KEZANU-133319 format. One line per 8 residues: their letters; for each residue x, y, z of N, C-alpha, C. Coordinates in steps of 0.02 Angstrom, whole numbers. Example, Ala and Ser with C-alpha at 12.3 -4.5 7.8 and 13.67 -1.06 7.14 Angstrom:
! residues 2
as	660:-284:390:615:-225:390:660:-165:390 | 642:-112:354:684:-53:357:645:2:394
***
This chain:
! residues 356
mnkilltt	43:-59:0:0:0:0:45:62:0 | 29:111:-42:73:169:-46:56:220:8 | 101:269:16:94:319:70:32:362:61 | 15:378:-2:-43:421:-15:-107:386:9 | -112:321:-6:-171:283:14:-175:278:90 | -119:267:124:-119:262:196:-140:329:228 | -116:384:199:-134:450:224:-209:462:217 | -237:442:159:-308:451:147:-349:412:198
lalyasva	-327:349:211:-363:308:260:-361:340:329 | -304:368:348:-297:398:414:-343:459:422 | -351:498:367:-394:556:370:-467:537:380 | -489:485:344:-558:466:348:-574:424:409 | -524:396:441:-536:355:500:-564:396:557 | -550:462:557:-573:505:611:-649:513:612 | -682:498:555:-754:505:552:-790:439:564 | -752:386:584:-781:320:592:-831:318:649
taqnavvs	-883:280:639:-932:269:692:-940:194:701 | -981:175:748:-991:104:762:-1051:75:726 | -1076:111:677:-1136:88:642:-1123:27:598 | -1066:27:565:-1052:-24:514:-997:-71:539 | -1000:-134:514:-949:-182:532:-947:-237:480 | -888:-267:473:-879:-325:429:-845:-379:471 | -875:-438:475:-848:-492:516:-847:-556:475 | -805:-602:496:-802:-668:464:-868:-705:474
vkekdtns	-887:-744:425:-949:-784:432:-943:-835:487 | -881:-850:507:-869:-898:561:-878:-867:630 | -881:-801:632:-888:-766:696:-957:-735:703 | -974:-718:764:-1037:-685:778:-1025:-613:798 | -1060:-568:766:-1053:-497:784:-1095:-482:846 | -1063:-480:903:-1098:-471:966:-1124:-400:975 | -1099:-353:934:-1120:-283:942:-1179:-264:898 | -1201:-311:858:-1255:-295:811:-1313:-344:820
kdeavasy	-1374:-316:822:-1433:-357:826:-1466:-364:757 | -1437:-331:709:-1466:-332:641:-1440:-391:601 | -1476:-406:547:-1454:-457:500:-1402:-426:452 | -1356:-468:429:-1307:-444:381:-1342:-423:316 | -1320:-368:286:-1351:-344:224:-1319:-376:163 | -1259:-403:171:-1224:-434:114:-1167:-477:141 | -1136:-514:96:-1076:-552:113:-1031:-553:51 | -967:-564:62:-920:-567:6:-860:-610:23
ylpksvfe	-824:-629:-29:-762:-668:-21:-702:-625:-43 | -645:-640:-15:-583:-616:-43:-558:-668:-94 | -521:-646:-144:-499:-694:-195:-436:-732:-173 | -426:-789:-205:-363:-826:-197:-341:-849:-267 | -277:-859:-275:-250:-882:-338:-241:-958:-336 | -257:-989:-393:-247:-1061:-402:-205:-1071:-464 | -155:-1115:-459:-111:-1128:-516:-139:-1187:-557 | -137:-1179:-622:-146:-1236:-667:-79:-1248:-700
ieveatnk	-48:-1303:-681:20:-1318:-704:17:-1372:-758 | 34:-1351:-819:33:-1397:-876:104:-1424:-888 | 109:-1489:-887:173:-1522:-899:169:-1556:-967 | 213:-1537:-1012:216:-1568:-1078:278:-1613:-1081 | 266:-1676:-1099:321:-1724:-1102:319:-1761:-1168 | 376:-1787:-1187:382:-1827:-1249:396:-1899:-1231 | 357:-1944:-1260:367:-2015:-1251:400:-2043:-1314 | 461:-2067:-1308:498:-2095:-1364:494:-2171:-1360
kfkagpya	455:-2201:-1406:444:-2273:-1406:490:-2306:-1458 | 519:-2362:-1438:560:-2401:-1485:529:-2470:-1493 | 520:-2491:-1555:496:-2558:-1571:551:-2596:-1606 | 575:-2650:-1575:630:-2690:-1603:608:-2722:-1669 | 654:-2727:-1716:639:-2758:-1780:631:-2833:-1773 | 587:-2863:-1813:576:-2936:-1809:638:-2976:-1829 | 685:-2945:-1865:745:-2981:-1885:807:-2953:-1850 | 799:-2928:-1790:855:-2898:-1754:911:-2948:-1743
sdakrffg	894:-3011:-1732:946:-3061:-1719:989:-3075:-1781 | 965:-3055:-1840:1003:-3067:-1902:1044:-3007:-1925 | 1038:-2950:-1888:1072:-2889:-1909:1147:-2897:-1912 | 1177:-2931:-1863:1249:-2939:-1861:1273:-2979:-1922 | 1235:-3031:-1940:1255:-3075:-1995:1254:-3037:-2062 | 1204:-2994:-2072:1198:-2961:-2137:1232:-2893:-2141 | 1233:-2855:-2085:1258:-2787:-2087:1320:-2776:-2044 | 1340:-2825:-2006:1402:-2820:-1967:1396:-2786:-1900
tyaenqdh	1337:-2763:-1881:1327:-2731:-1815:1265:-2759:-1782 | 1267:-2761:-1716:1211:-2788:-1678:1153:-2737:-1676 | 1093:-2762:-1671:1033:-2720:-1666:999:-2732:-1599 | 966:-2680:-1573:927:-2689:-1511:870:-2739:-1524 | 860:-2784:-1477:808:-2834:-1487:752:-2831:-1435 | 750:-2776:-1395:699:-2767:-1345:663:-2700:-1355 | 597:-2702:-1350:558:-2640:-1353:571:-2599:-1290 | 568:-2533:-1295:575:-2491:-1236:546:-2422:-1248
nsweikni	530:-2388:-1193:505:-2319:-1195:550:-2274:-1154 | 552:-2211:-1172:586:-2161:-1130:545:-2097:-1132 | 543:-2063:-1074:504:-2001:-1067:550:-1943:-1051 | 530:-1884:-1075:569:-1823:-1062:521:-1763:-1057 | 530:-1723:-1005:490:-1662:-998:517:-1609:-1046 | 473:-1580:-1085:493:-1531:-1135:472:-1460:-1117 | 418:-1453:-1078:392:-1386:-1066:350:-1385:-1002 | 356:-1330:-965:314:-1318:-906:279:-1251:-917
rikkrtep	213:-1251:-907:175:-1190:-914:131:-1181:-852 | 131:-1120:-824:90:-1106:-766:39:-1052:-783 | -23:-1065:-769:-76:-1016:-776:-107:-1004:-707 | -126:-941:-694:-160:-925:-632:-233:-910:-646 | -276:-937:-603:-346:-919:-606:-368:-897:-536 | -422:-860:-533:-446:-833:-470:-509:-869:-447 | -510:-886:-383:-568:-918:-352:-585:-882:-287 | -647:-887:-264:-663:-861:-197:-626:-902:-144
dpshhykv	-601:-868:-94:-564:-901:-40:-613:-917:17 | -631:-981:27:-681:-998:78:-658:-981:149 | -593:-974:160:-569:-956:227:-573:-881:240 | -591:-843:188:-599:-770:196:-667:-750:167 | -719:-769:203:-788:-754:185:-816:-710:240 | -843:-652:221:-862:-601:271:-935:-580:263 | -965:-561:320:-1032:-532:322:-1026:-456:331 | -1071:-420:299:-1071:-347:303:-1133:-325:343
yapygsta	-1121:-288:396:-1175:-258:436:-1176:-183:423 | -1232:-158:397:-1240:-87:383:-1314:-73:375 | -1336:-12:388:-1406:6:378:-1425:-1:304 | -1483:-31:291:-1506:-38:222:-1512:31:190 | -1486:35:128:-1489:98:92:-1431:144:105 | -1390:129:154:-1332:171:168:-1278:158:116 | -1231:204:112:-1175:196:65:-1136:133:79 | -1128:116:142:-1089:56:161:-1121:-8:138
slisltdn	-1186:-7:124:-1220:-69:102:-1220:-76:26 | -1194:-27:-9:-1193:-29:-83:-1130:-65:-106 | -1132:-131:-103:-1072:-172:-117:-1076:-200:-188 | -1019:-200:-222:-1015:-228:-290:-975:-293:-286 | -1002:-346:-317:-970:-411:-316:-960:-438:-386 | -912:-482:-394:-905:-518:-457:-957:-573:-460 | -960:-610:-515:-1009:-664:-521:-1000:-718:-468 | -939:-728:-445:-928:-778:-393:-919:-748:-323
eilrgvnl	-948:-687:-315:-956:-655:-250:-890:-630:-219 | -842:-613:-261:-780:-582:-237:-791:-506:-234 | -766:-475:-181:-774:-403:-171:-741:-364:-227 | -780:-318:-257:-754:-276:-312:-752:-203:-293 | -803:-181:-254:-804:-110:-236:-863:-94:-190 | -861:-33:-165:-914:-7:-122:-935:61:-148 | -1001:70:-157:-1029:134:-179:-1004:154:-249 | -997:105:-293:-974:118:-361:-1033:127:-409
algfdkqs	-1021:163:-463:-1073:174:-513:-1087:108:-550 | -1149:100:-574:-1167:41:-613:-1126:38:-677 | -1104:-22:-696:-1066:-31:-758:-994:-10:-754 | -969:3:-694:-900:27:-687:-849:-25:-711 | -867:-89:-709:-817:-142:-719:-815:-168:-791 | -850:-137:-837:-854:-164:-905:-787:-164:-941 | -745:-114:-927:-682:-108:-963:-622:-126:-919 | -635:-159:-862:-580:-170:-815:-559:-243:-808
nkkeeent	-576:-283:-859:-556:-353:-855:-481:-359:-860 | -453:-396:-815:-380:-405:-812:-362:-473:-841 | -312:-474:-885:-293:-537:-917:-260:-584:-868 | -278:-649:-873:-249:-700:-830:-174:-704:-841 | -136:-706:-786:-63:-707:-790:-40:-776:-812 | 8:-777:-858:32:-841:-883:108:-837:-889 | 142:-889:-866:215:-892:-870:234:-957:-903 | 279:-952:-952:300:-1011:-989:375:-1014:-992
iniqgkkk	400:-1075:-987:472:-1085:-994:484:-1149:-1032 | 531:-1150:-1078:551:-1210:-1113:616:-1235:-1083 | 621:-1299:-1075:682:-1328:-1047:711:-1378:-1096 | 776:-1382:-1099:809:-1428:-1143:833:-1488:-1102 | 837:-1547:-1139:858:-1606:-1103:806:-1626:-1051 | 840:-1648:-1015:796:-1670:-962:763:-1620:-912 | -27:-1976:-116:-43:-1912:-99:-54:-1863:-149 | -76:-1867:-201:-91:-1816:-248:-127:-1760:-214
khhknkgh	-111:-1747:-153:-142:-1693:-117:-120:-1629:-149 | -162:-1580:-153:-150:-1515:-184:-157:-1516:-260 | -177:-1572:-291:-185:-1567:-364:-239:-1614:-390 | -264:-1595:-448:-311:-1638:-483:-285:-1650:-553 | -290:-1711:-576:-271:-1728:-643:-328:-1709:-691 | -315:-1662:-736:-369:-1636:-779:-369:-1669:-848 | -330:-1723:-856:-334:-1758:-920:-266:-1774:-948 | -264:-1828:-986:-202:-1851:-1016:-213:-1854:-1091
qidnsefk	-181:-1810:-1128:-192:-1806:-1200:-130:-1828:-1237 | -136:-1879:-1279:-81:-1903:-1320:-94:-1880:-1392 | -44:-1849:-1422:-53:-1823:-1490:-69:-1880:-1539 | -30:-1934:-1535:-41:-1992:-1578:-72:-2047:-1535 | -136:-2061:-1546:-171:-2106:-1501:-148:-2178:-1507 | -119:-2197:-1564:-98:-2267:-1574:-30:-2268:-1608 | 15:-2308:-1580:82:-2315:-1609:81:-2377:-1653 | 94:-2369:-1717:94:-2426:-1763:156:-2469:-1751
tnfkyken	145:-2524:-1717:202:-2567:-1699:219:-2618:-1754 | 175:-2626:-1802:190:-2672:-1856:236:-2640:-1907 | 265:-2681:-1950:309:-2658:-2002:277:-2671:-2070 | 290:-2626:-2117:255:-2628:-2181:261:-2696:-2215 | 322:-2723:-2219:332:-2784:-2258:305:-2845:-2222 | 291:-2838:-2157:258:-2892:-2121:183:-2886:-2129 | 159:-2825:-2137:87:-2814:-2143:60:-2838:-2210 | 97:-2825:-2265:71:-2842:-2331:99:-2908:-2359
dsipekgn	134:-2944:-2315:159:-3011:-2335:202:-3010:-2397 | 239:-2955:-2407:284:-2952:-2466:344:-2999:-2457 | 360:-3014:-2394:418:-3057:-2380:395:-3127:-2364 | 422:-3177:-2396:402:-3247:-2382:415:-3265:-2309 | 376:-3312:-2283:384:-3333:-2214:452:-3367:-2203 | 474:-3407:-2250:537:-3442:-2243:593:-3402:-2275 | 649:-3396:-2239:706:-3358:-2264:691:-3285:-2272 | 645:-3258:-2229:623:-3188:-2238:678:-3138:-2225
aqfaydli	724:-3150:-2177:778:-3103:-2164:824:-3097:-2224 | 840:-3155:-2254:882:-3155:-2314:847:-3119:-2371 | 781:-3131:-2377:743:-3099:-2431:742:-3023:-2422 | 733:-2999:-2360:733:-2927:-2347:801:-2897:-2362 | 854:-2933:-2345:922:-2908:-2358:933:-2902:-2433 | 910:-2953:-2471:918:-2951:-2544:880:-2894:-2575 | 820:-2880:-2549:781:-2824:-2574:817:-2757:-2563 | 849:-2750:-2504:886:-2689:-2489:943:-2680:-2540
nnlrmtka	980:-2733:-2554:1035:-2729:-2602:1010:-2713:-2672 | 953:-2743:-2691:925:-2728:-2757:905:-2655:-2763 | 875:-2629:-2710:855:-2558:-2711:916:-2512:-2716 | 969:-2529:-2680:1030:-2489:-2682:1061:-2490:-2752 | 1061:-2549:-2784:1089:-2553:-2851:1047:-2515:-2902 | 981:-2518:-2893:937:-2481:-2938:948:-2406:-2932 | 957:-2384:-2870:969:-2312:-2858:1036:-2291:-2889 | 1087:-2333:-2881:1153:-2316:-2910:1150:-2312:-2985
dllqqngd	1113:-2359:-3017:1107:-2358:-3090:1071:-2295:-3114 | 1019:-2275:-3078:982:-2215:-3096:1026:-2153:-3093 | 1064:-2148:-3039:1108:-2090:-3031:1162:-2088:-3085 | 1188:-2147:-3102:1241:-2150:-3152:1215:-2134:-3222 | 1156:-2159:-3238:1129:-2149:-3305:1105:-2078:-3317 | 1079:-2045:-3264:1050:-1979:-3273:1100:-1922:-3266 | 1155:-1934:-3231:1207:-1883:-3224:1180:-1817:-3198 | 1184:-1764:-3239:1163:-1697:-3217:1087:-1690:-3214
dvkdvnaf	1051:-1737:-3243:978:-1732:-3244:946:-1773:-3188 | 981:-1776:-3131:956:-1815:-3074:886:-1790:-3052 | 874:-1724:-3059:810:-1697:-3037:751:-1729:-3072 | 763:-1758:-3131:708:-1789:-3167:685:-1854:-3135 | 726:-1884:-3094:708:-1948:-3063:706:-1942:-2986 | 704:-1880:-2962:706:-1869:-2890:649:-1905:-2854 | 589:-1901:-2882:531:-1932:-2850:540:-2007:-2845 | 567:-2037:-2898:579:-2110:-2899:632:-2129:-2847
ienidkee	684:-2088:-2842:738:-2102:-2794:712:-2095:-2722 | 671:-2045:-2711:642:-2037:-2644:601:-2097:-2624 | 565:-2125:-2672:525:-2185:-2657:569:-2245:-2642 | 626:-2250:-2678:674:-2304:-2664:702:-2297:-2594 | 720:-2236:-2574:747:-2224:-2507:696:-2244:-2453 | 633:-2227:-2466:580:-2244:-2418:573:-2319:-2411 | 573:-2354:-2467:566:-2427:-2465:626:-2459:-2430 | 685:-2432:-2443:745:-2459:-2410:743:-2449:-2334
kelydlfy	720:-2390:-2314:715:-2375:-2242:666:-2423:-2207 | 610:-2438:-2240:561:-2483:-2209:588:-2554:-2203 | 628:-2574:-2252:659:-2640:-2248:714:-2641:-2195 | 751:-2587:-2190:805:-2582:-2141:776:-2584:-2070 | 717:-2556:-2061:684:-2556:-1995:668:-2627:-1972 | 660:-2673:-2019:646:-2742:-2000:704:-2772:-1961 | 763:-2745:-1970:823:-2769:-1933:837:-2725:-1872 | 836:-2660:-1881:859:-2614:-1828:803:-2578:-1790
gkycmena	741:-2595:-1806:686:-2566:-1768:670:-2495:-1788 | 620:-2467:-1754:600:-2399:-1771:574:-2363:-1708 | 574:-2296:-1712:553:-2253:-1656:489:-2216:-1675 | 451:-2202:-1623:391:-2160:-1631:390:-2110:-1574 | 379:-2046:-1589:377:-1993:-1538:304:-1973:-1527 | 285:-1971:-1463:218:-1949:-1445:223:-1895:-1392 | 179:-1845:-1396:177:-1791:-1347:120:-1802:-1299 | 134:-1798:-1234:83:-1805:-1182:77:-1739:-1145
hmtftfsp	16:-1717:-1133:2:-1655:-1096:-39:-1672:-1035 | -13:-1655:-976:-50:-1665:-914:-56:-1599:-878 | -115:-1583:-852:-127:-1521:-815:-145:-1537:-743 | -110:-1505:-696:-121:-1518:-626:-141:-1452:-592 | -191:-1456:-549:-215:-1398:-512:-182:-1397:-443 | -153:-1339:-427:-117:-1332:-363:-137:-1266:-330 | -154:-1269:-267:-173:-1209:-229:-115:-1189:-184 | -82:-1133:-199:-24:-1111:-159:-44:-1076:-95
dreganqe	-69:-1115:-47:-98:-1086:13:-46:-1076:69 | 14:-1099:59:64:-1092:112:134:-1091:81 | 180:-1063:119:250:-1068:100:274:-1138:114 | 327:-1159:81:354:-1224:95:392:-1251:36 | 437:-1297:51:478:-1328:-2:451:-1397:-18 | 461:-1417:-81:448:-1485:-103:376:-1508:-91 | 328:-1465:-110:258:-1484:-108:242:-1520:-174 | 216:-1580:-170:209:-1623:-229:156:-1598:-277
ickfsarn	174:-1598:-341:127:-1582:-395:103:-1645:-430 | 151:-1688:-449:133:-1749:-485:193:-1797:-482 | 184:-1855:-513:237:-1905:-519:260:-1908:-592 | 325:-1917:-601:351:-1924:-670:420:-1956:-668 | 434:-1999:-717:501:-2027:-724:516:-2039:-797 | 581:-2042:-813:602:-2053:-882:581:-2122:-907 | 571:-2167:-861:552:-2236:-881:477:-2246:-884 | 440:-2219:-835:369:-2234:-829:323:-2177:-848
gfeevses	350:-2117:-858:307:-2060:-874:266:-2040:-813 | 202:-2024:-825:158:-2001:-771:126:-2061:-735 | 165:-2093:-693:139:-2150:-655:156:-2143:-582 | 116:-2177:-539:123:-2169:-467:192:-2192:-441 | 223:-2239:-475:286:-2265:-450:345:-2220:-468 | 331:-2164:-502:384:-2121:-526:406:-2071:-472 | 457:-2032:-489:484:-1981:-443:440:-1919:-444 | 435:-1886:-387:391:-1828:-381:419:-1767:-417
isisikkk	374:-1729:-448:389:-1660:-468:358:-1616:-415 | 397:-1572:-386:375:-1533:-328:382:-1458:-340 | 346:-1420:-300:348:-1347:-304:369:-1319:-237 | 412:-1269:-238:433:-1234:-177:411:-1161:-182 | 384:-1135:-126:358:-1067:-124:388:-1030:-65 | 416:-971:-79:447:-931:-27:428:-858:-37 | 398:-828:14:379:-757:9:441:-712:7 | 437:-661:-34:494:-614:-39:492:-563:16
ntsskvsn	432:-545:38:425:-497:92:361:-510:130 | 357:-484:189:297:-491:230:273:-423:251 | 211:-406:233:183:-341:251:154:-344:321 | 163:-292:360:136:-290:427:66:-261:427 | 24:-283:473:-44:-256:478:-43:-187:509 | -90:-145:486:-100:-80:518:-151:-89:574 | -136:-66:633:-180:-77:690:-247:-41:680 | -300:-71:706:-367:-42:701:-387:-17:769
stgksgyi	-382:48:780:-394:76:845:-467:78:865 | -513:70:816:-584:73:832:-609:9:864 | -571:-45:856:-592:-109:883:-645:-143:841 | -664:-113:786:-715:-141:743:-694:-132:670 | -702:-183:630:-676:-181:562:-728:-159:513 | -705:-120:464:-745:-107:405:-728:-158:352 | -732:-139:288:-719:-186:235:-648:-213:238 | -641:-278:238:-576:-312:243:-551:-327:172
yripamae	-488:-313:161:-458:-325:95:-389:-356:105 | -356:-371:50:-291:-404:53:-233:-357:38 | -176:-374:67:-112:-347:45:-73:-406:18 | -78:-420:-48:-49:-481:-76:27:-484:-69 | 54:-544:-70:126:-555:-62:156:-577:-129 | 219:-557:-140:258:-584:-195:296:-645:-170 | 298:-696:-212:331:-758:-190:376:-784:-246 | 431:-814:-226:476:-848:-273:451:-920:-280
ieikqgkn	443:-941:-343:417:-1007:-359:471:-1047:-394 | 479:-1109:-374:527:-1154:-408:496:-1223:-413 | 496:-1250:-474:471:-1318:-486:531:-1361:-503 | 537:-1417:-467:596:-1459:-474:577:-1533:-477 | 621:-1572:-505:619:-1645:-498:688:-1667:-475 | 691:-1689:-412:756:-1703:-383:795:-1638:-378 | 855:-1637:-407:897:-1577:-407:889:-1536:-471 | 848:-1560:-516:840:-1527:-581:784:-1476:-579
tlwkgtme	800:-1412:-590:751:-1359:-591:716:-1357:-658 | 649:-1362:-658:610:-1362:-719:580:-1293:-734 | 564:-1256:-681:533:-1189:-690:550:-1147:-629 | 563:-1082:-641:579:-1037:-587:554:-967:-604 | 522:-934:-557:498:-867:-570:468:-836:-507 | 440:-776:-515:409:-739:-460:337:-724:-478 | 292:-734:-429:221:-721:-440:190:-687:-379 | 136:-651:-392:97:-621:-338:44:-671:-317
ipqlgnte	44:-687:-252:-3:-736:-225:-43:-703:-169 | -107:-687:-181:-147:-650:-131:-151:-684:-63 | -164:-750:-62:-178:-784:1:-116:-790:46 | -57:-776:19:3:-778:61:17:-710:93 | -22:-659:74:-13:-594:104:-54:-586:167 | -61:-524:191:-100:-509:250:-167:-478:231 | -211:-473:280:-274:-437:270:-271:-371:309 | -306:-322:284:-313:-257:317:-386:-237:313
slpagffd	-406:-187:350:-476:-166:348:-481:-90:348 | -533:-66:314:-551:5:318:-584:17:386 | -584:79:410:-619:94:473:-693:76:468 | -723:58:525:-792:33:525:-841:83:497 | -831:148:507:-878:199:483:-853:235:422 | -810:203:385:-777:236:330:-825:264:278 | -881:229:266:-927:250:213:-988:288:239 | -981:317:301:-1035:358:326:-1045:421:284
kndlkalf	-990:443:252:-996:498:204:-1018:470:137 | -1073:493:111:-1104:462:53:-1063:468:-11 | -1015:513:-13:-979:523:-76:-915:481:-80 | -900:440:-32:-839:400:-33:-850:335:-71 | -800:316:-111:-802:255:-151:-736:217:-142 | -741:151:-148:-680:109:-143:-682:58:-199 | -624:47:-230:-617:-3:-283:-564:-54:-263 | -582:-119:-269:-536:-173:-250:-518:-215:-311
dketgall	-458:-243:-310:-436:-286:-364:-471:-354:-358 | -506:-374:-411:-546:-436:-407:-502:-499:-410 | -438:-491:-428:-394:-549:-431:-348:-556:-371 | -332:-500:-338:-288:-503:-280:-323:-483:-216 | -378:-446:-221:-413:-422:-161:-383:-358:-134 | -334:-328:-168:-301:-268:-144:-346:-207:-153 | -337:-157:-110:-372:-94:-117:-337:-53:-170 | -373:-38:-224:-343:-3:-281:-352:73:-277
qisk	-411:94:-254:-426:166:-259:-480:186:-209 | -470:245:-180:-522:277:-140:-536:345:-172 | -599:359:-183:-615:421:-218:-682:447:-192 | -698:507:-215:-763:538:-199:-808:537:-260
***
């Protein structure tokens, strides 16, 4: 809160009376026999953490055991998968904070009872003109980072999306029965050699006019590659997107977001991806000498955020988190003067403006 705003609050506090009060819904206002005229929530931030990973699948060739005999090098003969995190994206959304729900006591028709709320009952302002908020929509904060190489409490899995829903594990020449069942490895090897000789003849005969047979040569290369895969296997890359919801309600290190490993991907047996939150500063409360609170609002905190897996940092940045800050209140009789108005930030709960 800036000095000008604090000075304004101090000037208007002198006119406070005991007519109005704002109390938590969990408490009873012993000084008032009236019913509350309204209620409101303070906002809280919720993170939607999207983890994008790549699944690299390997399918061993059906003739892997013959690769050494025909090509002089051994081939992998076991299928396997490997996973790698490629991207972390954090989005913030605003929700009502159930731990900060307040009742407003004020005479009906008074300025203090003219409360403006968002659709989900978050405090927006007091004594504001109708339609004030049409042009004040604030864009949701989003932070993205790309990385190279390498109790679900606090989160919800919002879906697992694979770009390629099915990995074709069969091989072309096995699918269309082009290769005889008996002596098939030898037959595949002979086809590769025939294709290579055909390509060499085409290149030699055409000389400078190679571009005239480019399409034919490309088809030969494709056929050779598919035959070669029968010995040395093939890879398929798939992208997986998982979104986890996390509520940053406290400071702390290594709060679990999800499970992930290079071998198993997003599975329970994998290593945790965790988030650490540390406030950069702590604002002190201003004392309320009246003993009775007016409208309660937030002084949001800035926090350093780090997402890690083991010792590997995946994402690091700074964000404003309302619920990690403190609350403050206007004097109880602050709106006894009919021309006073207050505007609050619907995403952080901070007091933005006091005006007449």
